[in-house]
N, C-alpha and C positions, 0 to 999 in steps of 0.2 A: 556463472556470471559472480565476477563480485562489482558491486555499486555502491554508487556512494547516494547519502541525505544531507539536503542541502540547508544552510543555516543564513543565518543574515542577512536578507535580503539587500541591501545595501550593496555590500560585497559577494553579490552571487555569481558576478559577468565576471572575478578574479578567480572565485572560486572557481565555478566549472572551467574556464581556461582550464587549470591549474589538474583539476581534477582529470580532462582527458589527454593531457601531457602525460600525466602516468600512469595512463593505461584502464584506466575504470572504464566499464562498458555502458555506465548510464548512470542519471541524475534521478533523483526522486524530488519531490516537493511533497511537503503537507499543507491541510487548511487546518493551522492550529492558528498563528498569532498574525499570518500575510495571507495574500491572496496567494494560492500556491500559482497559478497562471501568468500574474504578472512574473514571479519570479523566473519560471520557466522561456519567459519572451528573452529576456534579459539574456538567460547562457545559451538560446540559441543562437544569439547576436556575439556569443564571444566562442563559440561550438562551430565545428564543423564534421564529427565523428558519433558523438555520445549519443544514445538513447535520451528521451526527456520525458519523463513521464508527472501523473500527479499521483502519490500515494500515502493517502486519497484528495480528491476534492468530493465534496459533501453535496449531495445530489439536489435531493427535495427543494432547497432554499431558492432553485433558479429554475425557468422553465426552461422544458428542452431546447427550444428554439435557442436562446439566451447561450446555453452549453453547445450547441451545436457552432454557431455560429465565432467562438472565442476558439473552440476546439478545432475547426477549418482554419481562420487566420495562424493558430499556433503550427499546425501541419506545415503551411505551407511557408510559414517563415524558417522553419527547421529542416523542410526538401524531406519531407517524409520521416520526420525521426520522431514524429510527437507518440504519446501513448497516452491514452485519458486513460484515467483508474477510479473511478467511482465507490461512494460508501452511502450507505442510508445514516451514520450516527443513529443515535438514540435517542427515546421517545422526549427523555425530557430537553436536549439539547437544541433539539428540531421545535419544539413547542415554546420553550419560552428562553432561550438562546436567539431564536433564527424567526421565531413566532410562525411557524407556516405548519399548514398540514402533517398529522402522523397516523396513516392508518393503510394497512395492509402493505408493511413494507415492502415485500419480498413480490408481490403483486406490481407493485406500483413501479419499484425499478424495472421488473421485467418491461413493463409500458415505454416507461422511461427508455431504456434501452432500444425498443424495436422505433421508438418514435425520432430518434437522433436518425439510425440508417436512412428511415424513411428522408428525413431532412437534405442529412448528407445525397441521397441518391438525387432530391430534385436540385443541389446546389450543382452537381455535378452533370447531369441531363436536362435540367430546363423540364418542360413539363406544366402539368398542375399539380400544385401542389394537394396531396389529401393523404392525414392519417386518421383512421379515429379507433383508439382505441379505452381500455375502461376507463384510466385517468385524463389522456392527453389526447386533442382533438388539435388537428392543423387543416386549414380549408384556403389559405391565403396565402400567394406570394408572389411578386410583381418584380419583373426586370431589374425596378428601380431599385430594389431590398437584396435580390439577389449575388451571393457573393461568385460565383461564378466556378468553372471547372480549375482544377488544380491539376498540381503532377501526380500526385500521389493520394487517391483519393479513398484509402483503404487505412482509417484511424485504429488502432483495438483498441477494443475496450477491457479493461479488467475490473473488476469490481470486487471489493474487498466484504468477508465476513467469517462466524464464527461459525457458527450452527448451522444445519444440515440443509436450510434453505437458502440462501446465500450460496454454499456449496454447490445445490444443485443445480441451481440459474448459470453459474459461470458454467460450469460444465455441459449443461442446455446452450446459452449464446454466446457465451464469452471468449475472448482471445488470451486472459489471465485471471487467474487469482490471486488476491493478496490476501499471504495467511496471515495474522495476526501476532507481531512481536514474540509476545505471552504467548507461546505456543509450545509444545517441544513433540521430539521426534516419533513418539508412539502416538501422537494426537496425530499428526501430519499423517504418518502412515494407514495408520485405523478406521479414521475418520472423515480427516479432509478426502485424501485420495478417492476412497469409494462410494464419497457423496458426489464429488464430481462428475464419476463414473459414471453412477447412475442417473445424473440430470442429461448425463452425453446421450444415455442411449434413448430417452426421449425425442434425440432429433437427428439420432444414425449416425453420431462423431465419435472420431475416436479420441476418448479422454485424454491421452498422449500430447495434443494437440492445444490443451488450455495448459500455459506455464505457470509455474507455481513459485512465487515471490513473495520473499519475506525479509523484515529488518529481521537479526538478533542480538539480544544480549552478549556485550564482548567483557569479559572483566582481562584485562590485561596491565601491564607495567613495568617501568621500567625496575622495581623493587619493590620487599614489601608493601612499604608504606604507599605505594601508589596502586599496589594491587590491591589494598581494603580499602584504599578510597574508592575505587572503581565498582568493590566487589558492594561495601556498602550502598552504592548509588543505585546498582539493580537490584536489592532488595527493597531500595522504597519507592523504585518505576513499579515494578513488578507489585509490590501490597495493594497498592494505587489501580492498577489493571484488573488484579483478580479480584477485587473488592466489589465490580460490576456481575451482577448478577447475571447479565447475557451471558460471559464468560464462562461461567461456572464449568459448561461440559470439558472445559480441559483437566479443570484439576478433578472431577469425577473419572476419571478417567483411569485417575493416578491412586482414587480414594482418598484425596484431600479437599472431599467436596466439605467437609466440617471448617476446618480453614478459610474456605471461602464465604462461608456464612459470618464467621467471625471478625472477616475483613469486613464484611459488607457491616455489622453492626457498629464496628467502631467508623467507618465511614458517616455512613450516619446519623452520628455524633460528632464528625466537627473531630476526630484524635487522630489525624495522619501523622502523627508523631509514635504514637504504638503499634501502627501496621506492619512495620518495615520486621520488626520482630518478631512476628509468626510465617516470615520465609525462614523454612529451617538452609542448611547444609544440601540436604536431598532433592530440595525444591529447586534451589540455587541450580543446582548440577543440572536436573532434567531441562529448564528453563533458560541457564544463558551461556554460552560457550567460555572457557575459560583457561588460559594460556599465558605465556611468558612469550611476548614479542617474536624471539626466536621457532619457537613452534606454531603461530598463532595459525598461520594459512594451512598447514600438516592438521590443525586440528580442526577450522573448519572445516575443508573438505573432506576429511574424515566422517565428521558427522552430518554432513550434507549432501554427498555426491549421492544420486539417486533419490534424495528425497526432497529438494523444492531445484528448481530452474535457474533463477535471481536469488541473489542472496548480497545484504547491504546490511550495512553495521548501523545497531539503530542509535548507537550516537552522530548526532550530525560532522560532515570532513570538515572541517578547517585547513588552510595549510600552513604546513609550520614544523615542527622537532620532531613529528612520529611520521612523518612522509618517507622516510627509509624502510619504517620499519610495513607501511602499505604497500610500497614497492614490493617488497619482497611477498606480502600476502597474495598480492594481486599474479606475481611471478609463480607462484605455489596453485592461487584455482586455475588457471589457464593450463598448465599441467595435466 
């Protein structure tokens, strides 16, 4: 499935409608500068077919009850097209940007997911509200505050992660797993899929029932100048991501852990401008898809067929002069 990542909150309705008309299968929003749920509510109002998901919304700053209610409303507003994508973020952001607790993130996210499903069960069927886990406890719900049943009560939950704990949790409990955009095919095939399978075995699930989704870095352009521009952008973005120590596993699989240490050192000194030069051509080839517009669809399909179930471009989608290229890519991916 080829999907789109949305940008520009004020234009999201127009963008979503345009993406649906072009044949995209889904629209993802991320928690960066804007609330991803607000964007999806606007997208739901302007579309009828495409799936709508967060990739991702940060879980821990929100009570599961708050998230459950917002997700329930979005599922109702979209007539069953919503996918709740959750992420843990990393410790500095949780503690210093959101001012909330960071402790045992995998165990906390497991409890978060289980409590969400308990709340949704209560919304749909009523009765006594009771859930007691390691981190979250819910024992009060009155009819005045219960939104009541909806036509599509099953809300798929995807989680995002890089290392074994969250990949296994996805296999154990979730409908999908958001593979980080800073990935390689080797990492997905030799690390992510086996870890998802380990988690699935814990609960007797088929690991194939867990969809793998990811944004991918795309290098393309109408001429060499545009190709150079997107190549430089990809190097900069990858150097930022790969400077994060918790993402080091991807580099280690290719023998590039030394580069990761150098990137972390530069980031700690805020020498952002010096980092992109450490991303070699070999690394760029492993992490990004590079092709001219006429070959982009075929190249994407060849790289990800049998590797990912849902693919989106890391570059946010905006209607414009690249529409014809993306129509061809969509057609190729459908084939």
